[in-house]
C-alpha positions as CSV (number, residue, x, y, z in Angstrom):
1,M,-2.6,-35.1,-66.8
2,R,-0.6,-33.6,-63.9
3,A,-1.8,-30.7,-61.7
4,L,0.9,-28.4,-60.2
5,Q,0.8,-25.8,-57.5
6,G,1.0,-22.4,-59.3
7,Q,3.4,-20.8,-56.7
8,D,6.2,-23.4,-56.8
9,L,5.2,-26.0,-59.4
10,A,4.9,-28.7,-56.6
11,P,2.7,-31.6,-57.8
12,I,-0.7,-31.8,-56.3
13,G,-2.5,-34.4,-58.3
14,R,-2.6,-36.6,-61.4
15,I,-5.5,-37.7,-63.6
16,D,-5.0,-40.7,-66.0
17,L,-6.6,-40.0,-69.3
18,G,-5.1,-42.6,-71.6
19,D,-3.1,-42.1,-74.7
20,D,-2.0,-38.9,-76.4
21,A,-3.3,-36.2,-74.1
22,D,-2.7,-32.9,-76.0
23,N,-4.2,-29.4,-75.7
24,V,-5.7,-28.0,-72.5
25,R,-8.3,-25.2,-72.2
26,V,-10.1,-23.7,-69.2
27,D,-13.9,-23.4,-69.4
28,E,-14.2,-20.5,-67.0
29,A,-18.0,-20.2,-67.4
30,R,-18.5,-23.7,-66.0
31,N,-15.4,-23.8,-63.8
32,R,-13.9,-26.8,-65.5
33,V,-11.0,-27.8,-67.7
34,L,-11.1,-29.5,-71.1
35,V,-8.4,-31.8,-72.4
36,G,-8.1,-33.2,-75.9
37,Y,-6.9,-36.8,-75.9
38,G,-7.1,-40.3,-77.2
39,R,-8.9,-41.4,-80.4
40,G,-11.5,-38.8,-80.2
41,S,-12.5,-37.1,-76.9
42,L,-12.5,-33.9,-74.9
43,A,-12.1,-34.9,-71.2
44,V,-14.1,-32.7,-68.8
45,I,-12.0,-32.2,-65.6
46,D,-13.1,-30.9,-62.3
47,P,-10.2,-28.6,-61.2
48,V,-11.2,-28.7,-57.5
49,G,-11.7,-32.4,-57.1
50,L,-9.0,-33.2,-59.7
51,S,-11.2,-35.8,-61.4
52,K,-12.6,-36.5,-64.8
53,T,-16.3,-36.0,-64.8
54,A,-17.3,-36.7,-68.4
55,D,-16.1,-37.2,-72.0
56,I,-17.3,-35.3,-75.1
57,R,-17.0,-37.6,-78.0
58,L,-15.5,-36.6,-81.3
59,K,-14.9,-38.5,-84.6
60,A,-11.1,-38.7,-84.2
61,H,-8.2,-37.4,-82.2
62,P,-8.5,-33.7,-81.4
63,E,-5.6,-31.3,-82.1
64,G,-5.8,-27.6,-81.4
65,F,-9.1,-26.3,-80.0
66,Q,-10.4,-23.1,-78.6
67,I,-13.4,-21.8,-76.6
68,D,-15.2,-19.0,-78.4
69,E,-15.7,-15.4,-77.2
70,T,-19.1,-16.2,-75.8
71,G,-18.0,-19.2,-73.8
72,T,-20.8,-21.3,-75.1
73,Q,-19.0,-23.4,-77.7
74,A,-15.6,-24.9,-78.6
75,F,-14.1,-25.2,-82.0
76,V,-11.9,-28.3,-82.4
77,N,-9.5,-29.3,-85.1
78,V,-10.0,-33.0,-86.0
79,P,-7.6,-33.5,-88.9
80,D,-8.0,-37.3,-89.2
81,A,-11.7,-36.7,-89.9
82,R,-10.9,-33.7,-92.2
83,E,-13.2,-31.5,-90.3
84,I,-13.6,-28.8,-87.6
85,S,-16.0,-29.9,-84.9
86,V,-18.1,-27.4,-83.0
87,V,-19.1,-28.4,-79.5
88,D,-22.0,-27.0,-77.6
89,L,-20.4,-26.7,-74.1
90,A,-23.7,-26.8,-72.3
91,T,-25.1,-30.0,-73.9
92,G,-22.0,-31.7,-75.3
93,A,-23.7,-31.9,-78.8
94,T,-21.4,-31.6,-81.8
95,R,-21.6,-30.5,-85.4
96,S,-19.1,-30.4,-88.2
97,L,-17.7,-27.7,-90.4
98,P,-16.1,-28.6,-93.7
99,T,-12.4,-27.8,-94.4
100,Q,-12.9,-26.7,-98.0
101,G,-10.7,-29.5,-99.2
102,A,-7.7,-28.5,-97.0
103,G,-6.2,-31.1,-94.6
104,S,-3.9,-31.5,-91.6
105,N,-5.5,-28.7,-89.5
106,F,-3.5,-28.6,-86.3
107,P,-3.2,-25.1,-84.8
108,M,-6.1,-22.8,-84.0
109,A,-6.7,-19.4,-82.4
110,I,-9.7,-17.2,-81.6
111,N,-10.0,-13.5,-82.4
112,G,-13.1,-12.8,-80.2
113,A,-13.3,-9.1,-81.1
114,A,-13.6,-9.9,-84.8
115,H,-15.7,-13.1,-84.2
116,R,-13.1,-15.1,-86.1
117,V,-11.8,-18.6,-85.6
118,L,-8.3,-18.9,-87.2
119,V,-7.3,-22.4,-88.4
120,V,-4.0,-23.2,-90.0
121,F,-3.7,-26.2,-92.4
122,R,-0.5,-27.9,-93.4
123,S,-1.9,-29.3,-96.7
124,P,-1.8,-26.9,-98.4
125,P,-0.2,-24.4,-96.0
126,T,-3.1,-22.1,-95.4
127,L,-4.5,-19.8,-92.7
128,M,-8.3,-19.9,-92.9
129,A,-10.6,-17.5,-90.9
130,L,-14.1,-18.7,-90.1
131,S,-16.9,-16.9,-88.5
132,S,-17.4,-17.9,-84.9
133,Q,-21.1,-17.1,-85.2
134,D,-22.1,-19.3,-88.2
135,G,-18.9,-21.0,-89.4
136,H,-18.7,-19.5,-92.9
137,V,-15.2,-18.9,-94.4
138,M,-14.3,-15.3,-94.1
139,A,-10.7,-15.3,-95.5
140,N,-7.9,-17.5,-96.7
141,S,-4.2,-16.7,-96.8
142,E,-1.0,-18.7,-97.7
143,T,1.3,-19.3,-94.8
144,C,4.5,-21.2,-93.8
145,R,4.8,-25.0,-94.0
146,D,4.4,-27.5,-91.1
147,A,2.5,-25.0,-88.8
148,D,2.0,-26.1,-85.2
149,D,0.9,-22.9,-83.3
150,V,-0.9,-19.7,-84.1
151,F,-1.7,-16.7,-81.9
152,V,-3.5,-13.4,-82.2
153,D,-1.8,-10.2,-81.1
154,R,-5.0,-8.2,-80.5
155,K,-3.0,-5.0,-79.6
156,R,-1.4,-4.8,-83.0
157,G,-3.9,-6.7,-85.2
158,R,-1.3,-9.3,-86.0
159,V,-1.2,-13.1,-86.2
160,Y,1.9,-15.2,-85.5
161,V,2.3,-18.6,-87.0
162,S,5.2,-20.8,-86.0
163,C,6.2,-23.5,-88.5
164,G,8.6,-26.5,-88.6
165,Q,9.8,-25.0,-91.9
166,G,12.0,-22.9,-89.6
167,V,10.2,-19.6,-89.7
168,V,7.6,-17.5,-87.9
169,D,5.1,-15.8,-90.2
170,V,3.8,-12.5,-89.1
171,L,0.5,-11.5,-90.7
172,E,-1.8,-8.5,-90.5
173,G,-5.5,-8.9,-90.5
174,D,-8.3,-6.6,-91.5
175,E,-11.9,-7.0,-92.7
176,A,-10.7,-8.1,-96.2
177,G,-8.3,-10.8,-95.0
178,Y,-4.6,-11.3,-94.0
179,R,-1.3,-10.3,-95.6
180,R,2.1,-11.4,-94.6
181,L,4.2,-8.6,-93.0
182,A,7.3,-10.7,-92.4
183,R,8.8,-14.2,-92.4
184,V,11.2,-14.4,-89.5
185,P,13.8,-17.2,-89.6
186,T,14.1,-19.6,-86.6
187,V,15.5,-23.2,-86.9
188,P,14.0,-26.1,-88.9
189,G,11.8,-28.1,-86.7
190,A,11.1,-25.3,-84.3
191,R,7.3,-25.2,-84.5
192,T,6.1,-25.2,-80.9
193,S,5.5,-21.7,-79.5
194,L,3.6,-19.6,-77.0
195,Y,2.6,-16.0,-77.2
196,G,2.4,-14.1,-73.9
197,P,0.4,-10.8,-74.4
198,E,1.2,-9.8,-70.8
199,L,4.9,-10.0,-71.5
200,D,4.7,-8.9,-75.1
201,R,6.8,-11.9,-76.1
202,L,6.6,-14.9,-78.4
203,F,8.5,-18.0,-77.2
204,V,9.6,-20.6,-79.7
205,A,11.0,-24.0,-78.6
206,V,14.2,-24.9,-80.5
207,R,15.3,-28.5,-80.5
208,A,18.9,-29.4,-79.8
209,G,21.3,-29.5,-82.8
210,S,24.7,-31.1,-83.3
211,N,26.5,-28.1,-81.8
212,E,23.7,-26.3,-79.8
213,P,21.6,-27.4,-76.8
214,A,17.8,-27.2,-76.8
215,A,16.7,-23.6,-76.1
216,I,13.7,-21.3,-76.1
217,W,14.0,-18.3,-78.3
218,M,12.1,-15.1,-77.3
219,F,10.8,-12.7,-79.8
220,D,10.0,-9.1,-78.6
221,C,6.7,-8.2,-80.2
222,G,6.9,-4.6,-79.1
223,G,7.6,-1.5,-81.1
224,S,5.0,0.5,-83.0
225,E,1.6,0.6,-81.3
226,R,-0.2,1.3,-84.6
227,I,-2.7,-1.4,-85.6
228,G,-2.7,-0.7,-89.3
229,G,-0.2,0.5,-91.9
230,F,2.7,-1.7,-91.0
231,G,5.7,-1.1,-93.3
232,E,8.6,-3.2,-94.4
233,F,10.1,-5.5,-91.8
234,H,13.5,-4.3,-90.4
235,P,15.3,-6.8,-88.3
236,E,16.9,-5.4,-85.2
237,A,19.9,-6.5,-83.2
238,L,20.0,-10.0,-81.9
239,H,20.4,-10.1,-78.1
240,R,20.8,-12.9,-75.6
241,L,19.0,-12.8,-72.3
242,K,19.6,-15.2,-69.4
243,L,16.3,-16.4,-68.0
244,S,15.5,-16.8,-64.4
245,G,12.9,-19.2,-63.0
246,L,12.5,-22.7,-61.6
247,A,14.3,-25.9,-62.6
248,D,12.3,-28.7,-64.1
249,Q,12.5,-30.9,-61.1
250,H,8.8,-31.5,-61.0
251,L,8.1,-31.6,-64.7
252,G,10.5,-34.3,-65.8
253,K,12.1,-34.3,-69.2
254,V,10.1,-32.1,-71.5
255,G,10.2,-32.6,-75.3
256,V,10.5,-29.7,-77.6
257,N,7.2,-30.6,-79.4
258,A,5.2,-30.6,-76.1
259,P,3.1,-27.5,-75.5
260,I,5.0,-24.7,-73.7
261,A,2.8,-24.5,-70.7
262,G,4.3,-21.5,-68.9
263,F,6.6,-18.6,-69.4
264,V,10.0,-20.3,-69.7
265,R,10.3,-22.0,-66.3
266,V,11.9,-25.1,-67.6
267,G,15.6,-25.8,-67.2
268,Q,17.8,-28.2,-69.2
269,R,18.5,-31.7,-68.1
270,R,22.0,-31.7,-69.3
271,A,22.8,-28.9,-66.8
272,P,20.5,-29.0,-63.7
273,N,19.4,-25.7,-62.3
274,R,21.0,-23.8,-65.2
275,F,18.9,-22.2,-67.9
276,A,19.3,-21.8,-71.6
277,E,20.2,-18.4,-72.9
278,P,17.7,-18.0,-75.8
279,H,17.8,-15.3,-78.4
280,V,15.6,-12.2,-78.1
281,I,14.7,-11.0,-81.6
282,K,12.7,-7.8,-81.7
283,L,9.8,-7.6,-84.1
284,G,9.1,-3.9,-83.3
285,G,10.5,-2.8,-86.7
286,L,7.1,-3.8,-88.3
287,G,5.8,-0.4,-87.4
288,R,8.5,1.7,-89.0
């Protein structure tokens, strides 16, 4: 794990965790950082001393995980154990939630206002909503194949699921469950994404093709401010926007399946200090 200065991305430290370090979450209540890694651990990191202070043991390698709205527990996808682990962040104790026969649960998001944990399975392709209070299943909905990231747009009551199938599913949630509003095409294999509510953008990492370099596509999530009553999806004009930011001199070569850790401040190795010109696709037509 590498620590970078926020202002200029200058490296300030490194913590060796072992194999397969994956998702990172900030435990603000305890001023620490949690990192999923290895064959079954959440590393507890002191962000001031830049050292690992403890390990929370799990049954197998952790994939997506989230800290709930109370800050007292973490929900962790453990697909190789076919379960969702619930970690008490004060004691480190764990318990398991069954996956109702579904498997390959990788992405996860929290909807704190609705007290829901959203877990997306690849087998079968399903979005499952569980209560963050007692773990019971609140809703199930079919979604796209090979999901890797899921995000909650709290302002519009939407859920975005990016899939290696080559699409982003846009779903609307209510008390009854979820329904798909749109299936927006991307590129096969483009499954890593990041939603920035402050910027109202969804970023999708697109791998290089035979005639195209690797790029980051930006989706404009703006448009109607109504939370309910979304109508038919109307695609709008496709634009290109040249990004500004910092070159990847400190990050090294970044693979397209790695988490997108910041708002598009990664250049391309094939053209140092030059930036991709990703598509900007507006999703605002969902409110019309």
